[in-house]
DSSP file (Angstrom, degrees, kcal/mol; ACC not computed):
  #  RESIDUE AA STRUCTURE BP1 BP2  ACC     N-H-->O    O-->H-N    N-H-->O    O-->H-N    TCO  KAPPA ALPHA  PHI   PSI    X-CA   Y-CA   Z-CA
    1    1 A M              0   0    0      0, 0.0     2,-0.2     0, 0.0     4,-0.1   0.000 360.0 360.0 360.0 131.4   71.1   32.9   93.3
    2    2 A N        +     0   0    0      2,-0.1     2,-0.1     0, 0.0     0, 0.0  -0.491 360.0  35.2 -88.6 160.1   69.7   35.3   90.8
    3    3 A G  S    S-     0   0    0     -2,-0.2     2,-0.3     2,-0.1     0, 0.0  -0.270  99.5 -37.7  93.8 179.2   71.6   37.0   88.0
    4    4 A L        -     0   0    0     -2,-0.1     2,-0.5     2,-0.0    -2,-0.1  -0.597  52.4-155.8 -81.2 138.1   74.4   35.9   85.8
    5    5 A Q        -     0   0    0     -2,-0.3     2,-0.8    -4,-0.1     5,-0.1  -0.953  16.8-128.3-114.3 135.0   77.1   33.7   87.3
    6    6 A L        +     0   0    0     -2,-0.5     2,-0.4     3,-0.0     3,-0.0  -0.718  42.8 161.9 -81.8 114.2   80.6   33.5   85.8
    7    7 A S    >   -     0   0    0     -2,-0.8     3,-2.1     1,-0.1     6,-0.3  -0.999  46.0-137.4-137.1 134.2   81.2   29.8   85.4
    8    8 A L  T 3  S+     0   0    0     -2,-0.4    -1,-0.1     1,-0.3     6,-0.1   0.687 108.0  58.3 -63.0 -15.7   83.9   28.2   83.2
    9    9 A G  T 3  S+     0   0    0      4,-0.1    -1,-0.3     5,-0.0     2,-0.3   0.531  81.0 109.5 -89.6  -6.4   81.2   25.7   82.2
   10   10 A S    <>  -     0   0    0     -3,-2.1     4,-1.6     1,-0.1     5,-0.2  -0.510  63.1-146.7 -74.4 133.3   78.8   28.4   80.8
   11   11 A S  H  > S+     0   0    0     -2,-0.3     4,-2.1     1,-0.2     5,-0.2   0.856  99.9  56.8 -67.8 -33.6   78.5   28.5   77.1
   12   12 A W  H  > S+     0   0    0      2,-0.2     4,-2.2     1,-0.2    -1,-0.2   0.865 103.2  55.7 -66.1 -32.8   78.1   32.2   77.0
   13   13 A F  H  > S+     0   0    0     -6,-0.3     4,-2.3     2,-0.2    -1,-0.2   0.948 110.4  43.6 -61.8 -48.8   81.5   32.5   78.8
   14   14 A W  H  X S+     0   0    0     -4,-1.6     4,-2.4     1,-0.2    -1,-0.2   0.827 111.4  55.4 -69.2 -30.2   83.2   30.5   76.1
   15   15 A G  H  X S+     0   0    0     -4,-2.1     4,-2.3     2,-0.2    -1,-0.2   0.899 108.4  47.9 -64.3 -40.9   81.3   32.4   73.5
   16   16 A L  H  X S+     0   0    0     -4,-2.2     4,-2.5     2,-0.2    -2,-0.2   0.904 110.7  50.9 -65.7 -42.0   82.7   35.7   74.9
   17   17 A V  H  X S+     0   0    0     -4,-2.3     4,-2.3     1,-0.2    -2,-0.2   0.924 111.7  48.1 -60.4 -44.5   86.2   34.2   75.0
   18   18 A A  H  X S+     0   0    0     -4,-2.4     4,-2.5     2,-0.2    -2,-0.2   0.905 110.5  51.3 -63.3 -42.0   85.9   33.2   71.3
   19   19 A L  H  X S+     0   0    0     -4,-2.3     4,-2.6     2,-0.2    -2,-0.2   0.916 110.4  48.4 -61.7 -44.2   84.5   36.7   70.4
   20   20 A V  H  X S+     0   0    0     -4,-2.5     4,-2.4     2,-0.2    -1,-0.2   0.916 111.7  50.3 -62.8 -43.2   87.5   38.4   72.2
   21   21 A A  H  X S+     0   0    0     -4,-2.3     4,-2.3     2,-0.2    -2,-0.2   0.917 111.7  47.6 -61.7 -43.6   89.9   36.1   70.4
   22   22 A V  H  X S+     0   0    0     -4,-2.5     4,-2.8     2,-0.2     5,-0.2   0.921 111.6  50.2 -64.6 -43.6   88.3   36.8   67.0
   23   23 A L  H  X S+     0   0    0     -4,-2.6     4,-2.4     1,-0.2    -1,-0.2   0.893 110.8  49.4 -62.8 -39.7   88.4   40.6   67.6
   24   24 A C  H  X S+     0   0    0     -4,-2.4     4,-2.2     2,-0.2    -1,-0.2   0.912 112.0  49.1 -64.8 -41.4   92.1   40.4   68.6
   25   25 A G  H  X S+     0   0    0     -4,-2.3     4,-2.4     2,-0.2    -2,-0.2   0.924 111.8  47.7 -63.1 -45.0   92.8   38.4   65.4
   26   26 A V  H  X S+     0   0    0     -4,-2.8     4,-2.6     1,-0.2     5,-0.2   0.903 111.0  52.3 -63.3 -40.8   91.0   40.9   63.2
   27   27 A G  H  X S+     0   0    0     -4,-2.4     4,-2.3    -5,-0.2    -1,-0.2   0.898 109.7  48.5 -61.3 -41.1   92.7   43.8   64.9
   28   28 A A  H  X S+     0   0    0     -4,-2.2     4,-2.5     2,-0.2     5,-0.2   0.918 111.5  49.8 -66.1 -43.1   96.1   42.2   64.3
   29   29 A V  H  X S+     0   0    0     -4,-2.4     4,-2.4     1,-0.2    -2,-0.2   0.934 112.3  47.5 -60.3 -46.3   95.3   41.5   60.6
   30   30 A L  H  X S+     0   0    0     -4,-2.6     4,-2.1     2,-0.2     5,-0.2   0.892 111.0  52.4 -63.4 -39.7   94.1   45.1   60.2
   31   31 A F  H  X S+     0   0    0     -4,-2.3     4,-2.2    -5,-0.2    -2,-0.2   0.966 113.2  41.9 -60.1 -53.4   97.3   46.4   61.9
   32   32 A F  H  < S+     0   0    0     -4,-2.5    -2,-0.2     1,-0.2    -1,-0.2   0.859 116.1  49.9 -65.4 -35.1   99.6   44.5   59.6
   33   33 A R  H  < S+     0   0    0     -4,-2.4    -1,-0.2    -5,-0.2    -2,-0.2   0.877 123.6  27.1 -71.0 -36.3   97.7   45.2   56.5
   34   34 A F  H  < S+     0   0    0     -4,-2.1    -2,-0.2    -5,-0.2    -1,-0.2   0.539  83.4 116.6-109.9  -7.4   97.4   48.9   57.0
   35   35 A V     <  -     0   0    0     -4,-2.2     2,-0.1    -5,-0.2    -4,-0.0  -0.448  68.2-121.8 -63.4 128.5  100.4   50.0   59.1
   36   36 A P        -     0   0    0      0, 0.0     2,-0.5     0, 0.0    -1,-0.1  -0.461  18.8-154.7 -73.5 143.8  102.5   52.3   56.9
   37   37 A V        +     0   0    0     -2,-0.1     2,-0.2     3,-0.0    62,-0.1  -0.981  20.8 177.5-117.9 118.5  106.1   51.4   56.2
   38   38 A T    >   -     0   0    0     -2,-0.5     3,-1.4     1,-0.0     4,-0.5  -0.606  47.6 -95.0-113.6 174.2  108.2   54.4   55.4
   39   39 A R  G >  S+     0   0    0      1,-0.3     3,-1.3    48,-0.2    49,-0.1   0.850 123.7  61.4 -57.4 -34.5  111.9   54.9   54.7
   40   40 A A  G 3  S+     0   0    0      1,-0.3    -1,-0.3     3,-0.0    -3,-0.0   0.749  99.2  56.1 -64.7 -23.8  112.5   55.6   58.4
   41   41 A D  G <  S+     0   0    0     -3,-1.4    -1,-0.3     2,-0.1    -2,-0.2   0.577  86.9  92.5 -83.3 -10.1  111.2   52.1   59.2
   42   42 A V  S <  S-     0   0    0     -3,-1.3     3,-0.1    -4,-0.5    85,-0.0  -0.755  77.6-132.9 -90.5 116.8  113.8   50.5   57.0
   43   43 A P        -     0   0    0      0, 0.0     2,-0.1     0, 0.0    -2,-0.1  -0.329  22.4-104.8 -70.1 149.8  116.9   49.6   59.0
   44   44 A A        -     0   0    0      1,-0.1     2,-0.7     2,-0.0     0, 0.0  -0.459  33.8-118.9 -66.7 143.0  120.4   50.5   57.7
   45   45 A V        +     0   0    0      1,-0.2    -1,-0.1    -2,-0.1     3,-0.0  -0.781  38.3 170.5 -88.2 116.7  122.3   47.5   56.4
   46   46 A T        +     0   0    0     -2,-0.7     2,-0.4     1,-0.1    -1,-0.2   0.626  56.8  67.1-103.7 -16.4  125.4   47.1   58.5
   47   47 A T        -     0   0    0      2,-0.0     2,-0.4     0, 0.0    -1,-0.1  -0.903  64.4-161.3-109.4 134.4  126.6   43.7   57.4
   48   48 A R        -     0   0    0     -2,-0.4     2,-0.3    -3,-0.0    -2,-0.0  -0.884   6.1-155.6-112.7 145.6  127.9   43.2   53.8
   49   49 A F        -     0   0    0     -2,-0.4     3,-0.1     1,-0.1     5,-0.0  -0.810  20.4-106.1-118.2 160.0  128.2   39.8   52.2
   50   50 A A        -     0   0    0     -2,-0.3    13,-0.2     1,-0.2    -1,-0.1  -0.235  60.8 -61.1 -75.7 170.2  130.4   38.5   49.4
   51   51 A A  S    S+     0   0    0     11,-0.1     2,-0.3    70,-0.0    -1,-0.2  -0.226 103.6  46.9 -53.9 138.6  129.1   37.8   45.9
   52   52 A G  E    S-A   63   0A   0     11,-2.3    11,-2.7    -3,-0.1     2,-0.4  -0.849  95.1 -48.3 124.9-162.0  126.4   35.1   45.9
   53   53 A D  E     -A   62   0A   0     -2,-0.3     2,-0.4     9,-0.2     9,-0.2  -0.892  40.2-170.0-116.7 141.6  123.3   34.4   48.0
   54   54 A T  E     -A   61   0A   0      7,-2.8     7,-2.6    -2,-0.4     2,-0.4  -0.974  13.4-147.1-133.8 118.6  122.9   34.4   51.7
   55   55 A E  E     -A   60   0A   0     -2,-0.4     2,-0.3     5,-0.2     5,-0.2  -0.716  24.4-175.4 -82.9 132.7  119.8   33.1   53.5
   56   56 A L  E >   -A   59   0A   0      3,-2.2     3,-2.2    -2,-0.4     2,-0.5  -0.862  39.4 -84.2-124.9 158.5  119.2   35.0   56.7
   57   57 A A  T 3  S+     0   0    0     -2,-0.3    74,-0.1     1,-0.3     3,-0.1  -0.504 119.4   0.5 -60.8 115.6  116.6   34.7   59.5
   58   58 A G  T 3  S+     0   0    0     -2,-0.5    68,-2.6     1,-0.2     2,-0.3   0.597 132.9  30.9  81.3  11.1  113.7   36.6   58.1
   59   59 A G  E <   -AB  56 125A   0     -3,-2.2    -3,-2.2    66,-0.2     2,-0.3  -0.968  66.9-112.7-173.7-170.5  115.2   37.5   54.8
   60   60 A F  E     -AB  55 124A   0     64,-2.7    64,-2.7    -2,-0.3     2,-0.4  -0.994  16.4-161.1-149.7 138.4  117.6   36.9   51.9
   61   61 A Y  E     -AB  54 123A   0     -7,-2.6    -7,-2.8    -2,-0.3     2,-0.4  -0.989  11.0-177.5-128.1 125.8  120.7   38.8   50.7
   62   62 A A  E     -AB  53 122A   0     60,-3.0    60,-2.7    -2,-0.4     2,-0.4  -0.968   9.2-166.9-126.8 141.7  122.1   38.6   47.2
   63   63 A V  E     +AB  52 121A   0    -11,-2.7   -11,-2.3    -2,-0.4    58,-0.2  -0.996  12.4 177.6-127.7 126.6  125.2   40.2   45.7
   64   64 A R  E     - B   0 120A   0     56,-2.3    56,-3.2    -2,-0.4     2,-0.1  -0.944  38.7 -96.5-127.4 148.0  125.8   40.2   41.9
   65   65 A P  E >   - B   0 119A   0      0, 0.0     3,-1.6     0, 0.0     4,-0.5  -0.411  34.2-127.8 -60.6 136.9  128.6   41.7   39.8
   66   66 A L  G >  S+     0   0    0     52,-3.1     3,-1.4     1,-0.3     5,-0.2   0.857 107.3  58.1 -56.1 -39.3  127.5   45.1   38.5
   67   67 A E  G 3  S+     0   0    0     51,-0.4    -1,-0.3     1,-0.3    52,-0.1   0.696 103.4  54.7 -68.9 -15.9  128.3   44.2   34.9
   68   68 A A  G <  S+     0   0    0     -3,-1.6     2,-0.5     1,-0.1    -1,-0.3   0.548 100.2  71.7 -89.9  -8.1  125.8   41.2   35.1
   69   69 A V    <   -     0   0    0     -3,-1.4     2,-1.0    -4,-0.5     3,-0.1  -0.930  63.8-153.2-119.3 126.7  122.9   43.3   36.3
   70   70 A D     >  -     0   0    0     -2,-0.5     4,-2.5     1,-0.2     3,-0.4  -0.838  15.8-162.8 -89.6 100.6  120.8   45.8   34.3
   71   71 A L  H  > S+     0   0    0     -2,-1.0     4,-2.7     1,-0.2    -1,-0.2   0.835  86.4  54.8 -57.1 -35.8  119.7   48.0   37.1
   72   72 A S  H  > S+     0   0    0      2,-0.2     4,-2.1     1,-0.2    -1,-0.2   0.912 110.4  45.4 -64.5 -42.8  116.9   49.6   35.1
   73   73 A A  H  > S+     0   0    0     -3,-0.4     4,-2.6     2,-0.2    -2,-0.2   0.890 112.9  51.0 -68.2 -39.0  115.5   46.1   34.3
   74   74 A L  H  X S+     0   0    0     -4,-2.5     4,-2.6     2,-0.2     5,-0.2   0.924 109.0  51.0 -63.4 -44.1  115.8   45.1   37.9
   75   75 A E  H  X S+     0   0    0     -4,-2.7     4,-2.5    -5,-0.2    -2,-0.2   0.916 112.1  46.9 -58.7 -44.0  114.0   48.2   39.0
   76   76 A R  H  X S+     0   0    0     -4,-2.1     4,-2.0     2,-0.2    -2,-0.2   0.923 111.3  51.7 -64.3 -43.2  111.2   47.5   36.6
   77   77 A Q  H  < S+     0   0    0     -4,-2.6     4,-0.3     1,-0.2    -2,-0.2   0.923 113.3  43.6 -60.8 -45.3  111.0   43.9   37.6
   78   78 A I  H >< S+     0   0    0     -4,-2.6     3,-1.4     1,-0.2    -1,-0.2   0.922 112.5  53.0 -65.9 -43.3  110.7   44.8   41.3
   79   79 A S  H 3< S+     0   0    0     -4,-2.5     5,-0.2     1,-0.3    -1,-0.2   0.820 107.8  52.1 -61.2 -31.7  108.2   47.6   40.6
   80   80 A Q  T 3< S+     0   0    0     -4,-2.0    -1,-0.3    -5,-0.2    -2,-0.2   0.458  81.4 117.3 -87.0  -1.1  106.0   45.2   38.7
   81   81 A T  S X  S-     0   0    0     -3,-1.4     3,-1.1    -4,-0.3    -3,-0.0  -0.469  79.6 -96.9 -67.5 135.9  105.9   42.6   41.5
   82   82 A A  T 3  S+     0   0    0      1,-0.2    19,-0.2    -2,-0.2    -1,-0.1  -0.208 103.8   8.0 -55.0 140.6  102.3   42.2   42.8
   83   83 A R  T 3  S+     0   0    0      1,-0.2    18,-2.0    17,-0.1     2,-0.3   0.817 100.4 131.0  57.3  37.8  101.4   44.3   45.9
   84   84 A S  E <   +C  100   0A   0     -3,-1.1     2,-0.3    -5,-0.2    16,-0.2  -0.893  31.2 178.3-119.5 149.6  104.7   46.2   45.8
   85   85 A R  E     -C   99   0A   0     14,-2.1    14,-2.7    -2,-0.3     2,-0.3  -0.994  31.8-112.4-147.6 148.5  105.4   49.9   46.0
   86   86 A R  E     -C   98   0A   0     -2,-0.3    12,-0.3    12,-0.2     3,-0.1  -0.626  24.7-176.9 -78.9 134.3  108.5   52.1   46.0
   87   87 A V  E     -     0   0A   0     10,-3.5     2,-0.3     1,-0.4   -48,-0.2   0.778  64.3 -23.5 -97.8 -39.4  109.2   53.8   49.2
   88   88 A S  E    S+C   97   0A   0      9,-1.5     9,-2.6   -50,-0.1    -1,-0.4  -0.985  90.2  53.1-163.6 168.7  112.3   55.8   48.2
   89   89 A G  E     -     0   0A   0     -2,-0.3     2,-0.3     7,-0.2     5,-0.2   0.055  41.7-149.0  88.8 165.1  115.2   56.0   45.8
   90   90 A S  E >   -C   93   0A   0      3,-0.9     3,-1.0     6,-0.1    -2,-0.0  -0.916  43.5 -86.6-156.0 175.8  115.7   56.0   42.1
   91   91 A L  T 3  S+     0   0    0     -2,-0.3     3,-0.3     1,-0.3     5,-0.1   0.808 133.1  44.5 -62.4 -26.4  118.4   54.8   39.7
   92   92 A D  T 3  S+     0   0    0      1,-0.2    -1,-0.3    -3,-0.0     2,-0.1   0.551 120.4  41.1 -90.8  -8.7  120.0   58.2   40.2
   93   93 A D  E <  S-C   90   0A   0     -3,-1.0    -3,-0.9    -5,-0.0    -1,-0.2  -0.555  95.8-141.9-140.9  70.4  119.5   58.2   44.0
   94   94 A L  E     +     0   0A   0     -3,-0.3    20,-0.1    -5,-0.2     2,-0.1  -0.408  68.1  69.9 -73.8 152.7  120.2   54.7   45.4
   95   95 A P  E     -     0   0A   0      0, 0.0     2,-0.4     0, 0.0    19,-0.2   0.381  65.1-151.5 -84.9 153.6  119.3   52.8   47.5
   96   96 A L  E     - D   0 113A   0     17,-2.5    17,-2.2    -7,-0.2     2,-0.4  -0.752  14.7-165.1 -80.7 135.5  116.0   51.7   45.9
   97   97 A V  E     +CD  88 112A   0     -9,-2.6   -10,-3.5    -2,-0.4    -9,-1.5  -0.990   9.2 178.2-129.8 125.6  113.6   50.8   48.7
   98   98 A F  E     -CD  86 111A   0     13,-2.6    13,-2.6    -2,-0.4     2,-0.4  -0.926  18.5-147.3-124.5 148.4  110.4   48.8   48.0
   99   99 A V  E     -CD  85 110A   0    -14,-2.7   -14,-2.1    -2,-0.3     2,-0.4  -0.966  14.7-167.7-112.6 133.4  107.6   47.4   50.3
  100  100 A H  E     -CD  84 109A   0      9,-2.9     9,-2.7    -2,-0.4     2,-0.4  -0.946   6.2-152.7-118.6 140.9  105.9   44.2   49.4
  101  101 A R  E     - D   0 108A   0    -18,-2.0     6,-0.1    -2,-0.4   -68,-0.1  -0.933  20.0-116.3-116.7 138.0  102.7   43.0   51.1
  102  102 A S     >  -     0   0    0      5,-1.7     4,-0.6    -2,-0.4   -19,-0.0  -0.354  28.1-119.0 -68.3 153.9  101.6   39.3   51.4
  103  103 A L  T  4 S+     0   0    0      2,-0.1    -1,-0.1     1,-0.1   -20,-0.0   0.931 101.2  26.8 -62.3 -52.1   98.4   38.5   49.6
  104  104 A V  T  4 S+     0   0    0      1,-0.1    -1,-0.1     3,-0.0   -71,-0.0   0.965 134.6  21.7 -83.1 -54.2   96.2   37.3   52.5
  105  105 A W  T  4 S-     0   0    0      2,-0.1    -2,-0.1   -73,-0.0    -1,-0.1   0.670  90.7-128.2 -94.4 -18.7   97.4   39.1   55.6
  106  106 A G     <  +     0   0    0     -4,-0.6    -3,-0.1     1,-0.2    -2,-0.0   0.709  40.1 173.9  78.6  19.1   99.3   42.1   54.2
  107  107 A F        -     0   0    0     -6,-0.1    -5,-1.7     1,-0.1     2,-0.3  -0.393  29.2-125.1 -59.1 133.0  102.5   41.4   56.1
  108  108 A P  E     -D  101   0A   0      0, 0.0    19,-1.7     0, 0.0    20,-0.5  -0.641  27.8-177.3 -87.4 139.5  105.1   43.9   54.9
  109  109 A D  E     -DE 100 126A   0     -9,-2.7    -9,-2.9    -2,-0.3     2,-0.4  -0.927  15.6-143.5-122.1 153.1  108.5   42.9   53.6
  110  110 A V  E     -DE  99 125A   0     15,-3.3    15,-2.7    -2,-0.3     2,-0.4  -0.957   8.9-164.2-122.4 137.0  111.2   45.4   52.5
  111  111 A T  E     -DE  98 124A   0    -13,-2.6   -13,-2.6    -2,-0.4     2,-0.4  -0.979   5.0-169.6-119.4 133.5  113.7   45.2   49.6
  112  112 A Q  E     -DE  97 123A   0     11,-2.7    11,-2.5    -2,-0.4     2,-0.4  -0.971   1.0-171.4-120.8 137.1  116.7   47.4   49.3
  113  113 A V  E     +DE  96 122A   0    -17,-2.2   -17,-2.5    -2,-0.4     2,-0.3  -0.996  17.8 149.4-129.4 128.9  118.9   47.7   46.3
  114  114 A W  E     - E   0 121A   0      7,-2.2     7,-3.3    -2,-0.4     2,-0.5  -0.970  37.6-120.5-151.9 165.6  122.2   49.5   46.1
  115  115 A V  E     + E   0 120A   0     -2,-0.3     2,-0.4     5,-0.2     5,-0.2  -0.932  22.4 179.0-114.0 132.8  125.6   49.5   44.4
  116  116 A E  E >   - E   0 119A   0      3,-2.7     3,-1.8    -2,-0.5     2,-0.2  -0.968  64.0 -47.4-131.5 116.9  128.9   49.2   46.3
  117  117 A G  T 3  S-     0   0    0     -2,-0.4    -2,-0.0     1,-0.3     0, 0.0  -0.431 123.7 -18.6  62.1-125.8  132.0   49.1   44.2
  118  118 A D  T 3  S+     0   0    0     -2,-0.2   -52,-3.1    -3,-0.1   -51,-0.4   0.082 122.5  84.5 -99.9  21.6  131.6   46.7   41.4
  119  119 A F  E <   -BE  65 116A   0     -3,-1.8    -3,-2.7   -54,-0.3     2,-0.5  -0.955  65.2-140.3-132.0 145.2  128.6   44.8   43.0
  120  120 A V  E     -BE  64 115A   0    -56,-3.2   -56,-2.3    -2,-0.4     2,-0.4  -0.896  22.1-156.6 -98.5 127.9  124.9   45.2   43.3
  121  121 A H  E     -BE  63 114A   0     -7,-3.3    -7,-2.2    -2,-0.5     2,-0.4  -0.901  10.7-176.0-107.4 133.2  123.5   44.4   46.7
  122  122 A I  E     -BE  62 113A   0    -60,-2.7   -60,-3.0    -2,-0.4     2,-0.5  -0.985   2.2-180.0-131.9 120.5  119.9   43.3   47.2
  123  123 A Y  E     -BE  61 112A   0    -11,-2.5   -11,-2.7    -2,-0.4     2,-0.4  -0.979   1.4-179.8-127.4 120.9  118.5   42.7   50.6
  124  124 A S  E     +BE  60 111A   0    -64,-2.7   -64,-2.7    -2,-0.5     2,-0.3  -0.981  16.3 154.0-123.0 127.9  114.9   41.6   51.1
  125  125 A H  E     -BE  59 110A   0    -15,-2.7   -15,-3.3    -2,-0.4   -66,-0.2  -0.972  41.4 -94.3-152.9 162.0  113.6   41.0   54.6
  126  126 A L  E     - E   0 109A   0    -68,-2.6   -17,-0.2    -2,-0.3     3,-0.1  -0.308  17.4-152.0 -74.1 161.8  110.5   41.0   56.8
  127  127 A V  S    S+     0   0    0    -19,-1.7     2,-0.3     1,-0.3   -18,-0.1   0.773  80.7  29.4-100.2 -39.4  109.4   43.9   58.9
  128  128 A Y  S    S+     0   0    0    -20,-0.5    -1,-0.3     3,-0.1     3,-0.1  -0.928 103.6  18.6-123.9 146.6  107.6   42.0   61.7
  129  129 A G  S    S-     0   0    0     -2,-0.3     3,-0.1     1,-0.1    -3,-0.0  -0.381  78.8 -88.6  96.4-171.5  108.1   38.6   63.1
  130  130 A G  S    S+     0   0    0      1,-0.3     2,-0.4    -2,-0.1    -1,-0.1   0.588  98.9  41.6-118.6 -17.3  111.0   36.1   63.0
  131  131 A S        -     0   0    0    -74,-0.1    -1,-0.3   -73,-0.1   -74,-0.1  -0.998  45.2-168.8-138.2 136.4  110.5   34.0   59.9
  132  132 A D    >   -     0   0    0     -2,-0.4     3,-1.8    -3,-0.1     4,-0.1   0.373  43.3-126.7 -99.8   3.3  109.5   34.9   56.4
  133  133 A L  T 3   -     0   0    0      1,-0.3    -2,-0.0     2,-0.1     0, 0.0   0.753  66.0 -62.7  57.7  27.2  109.0   31.3   55.4
  134  134 A G  T 3> S+     0   0    0    -75,-0.0     4,-2.5     3,-0.0    -1,-0.3   0.538 103.2 128.8  80.5   6.9  111.3   31.7   52.4
  135  135 A V  H <> S+     0   0    0     -3,-1.8     4,-2.6     1,-0.2     5,-0.2   0.913  71.7  49.0 -63.1 -43.9  109.0   34.3   50.7
  136  136 A N  H  > S+     0   0    0      2,-0.2     4,-2.4     1,-0.2    -1,-0.2   0.908 112.3  48.4 -64.7 -41.4  111.8   36.9   50.2
  137  137 A R  H  > S+     0   0    0      2,-0.2     4,-2.9     1,-0.2     5,-0.2   0.951 112.9  48.2 -61.1 -49.1  114.2   34.3   48.7
  138  138 A D  H  X S+     0   0    0     -4,-2.5     4,-2.0     1,-0.2    -2,-0.2   0.901 112.2  48.9 -60.7 -42.2  111.5   33.0   46.4
  139  139 A R  H  X S+     0   0    0     -4,-2.6     4,-1.8     2,-0.2    -1,-0.2   0.935 114.2  45.1 -62.6 -46.8  110.5   36.5   45.3
  140  140 A M  H  X S+     0   0    0     -4,-2.4     4,-2.4     1,-0.2    -2,-0.2   0.900 110.7  52.5 -67.8 -40.7  114.1   37.5   44.6
  141  141 A V  H  X S+     0   0    0     -4,-2.9     4,-2.7     1,-0.2    -1,-0.2   0.889 107.0  55.2 -61.4 -38.0  115.0   34.2   42.8
  142  142 A G  H  X S+     0   0    0     -4,-2.0     4,-2.3    -5,-0.2    -1,-0.2   0.901 107.6  48.6 -60.5 -42.1  111.9   34.9   40.6
  143  143 A W  H  X S+     0   0    0     -4,-1.8     4,-1.8     2,-0.2    -2,-0.2   0.935 112.2  48.7 -61.7 -45.7  113.3   38.3   39.7
  144  144 A F  H  X>S+     0   0    0     -4,-2.4     5,-2.4     1,-0.2     4,-1.1   0.903 111.7  48.6 -63.3 -42.0  116.7   36.8   38.9
  145  145 A E  H  <5S+     0   0    0     -4,-2.7     3,-0.4     1,-0.2    -1,-0.2   0.915 110.8  50.9 -64.4 -42.3  115.2   34.1   36.7
  146  146 A A  H  <5S+     0   0    0     -4,-2.3    -1,-0.2     1,-0.2    -2,-0.2   0.841 117.8  39.4 -64.1 -31.5  113.1   36.6   34.8
  147  147 A L  H  <5S-     0   0    0     -4,-1.8    -1,-0.2    -5,-0.2    -2,-0.2   0.506 108.7-122.2 -96.3  -6.2  116.2   38.7   34.2
  148  148 A G  T  <5       0   0    0     -4,-1.1    -3,-0.2    -3,-0.4    -4,-0.1   0.854 360.0 360.0  70.1  33.8  118.6   35.9   33.5
  149  149 A I      <       0   0    0     -5,-2.4    -4,-0.2    -6,-0.2    -5,-0.1   0.398 360.0 360.0-118.6 360.0  121.0   36.8   36.3
């Protein structure tokens, strides 16, 4: 029989499968690295937690007494975090919302900071996926250690 035959044993077939897989992987990486994250993409926080730290699926939630936190210093610390940018908010217009991107893949995480009563609430979570592998907790603990809170 003349012409190309589709056979699972053909090396060109497996080469084509590998090429398609690589192109899909590159497409996914480009999507996560360049997809914009705006204030509209940041979900409203509907659950509040008591003072302390709470690990959540895909994120981390911390509540600190307002008198223990210098909001201006916290804002600077978050702003100076590598691969981070402010999406919205200011000290005069809370909440502060920041997007952080992972080094290699560019996966976005979002941090929100606001004041309720006598407490500062800080919630950092992933945008896509189900697990952040503790990255948000580690980032937030680093801020707290740097600020002594």
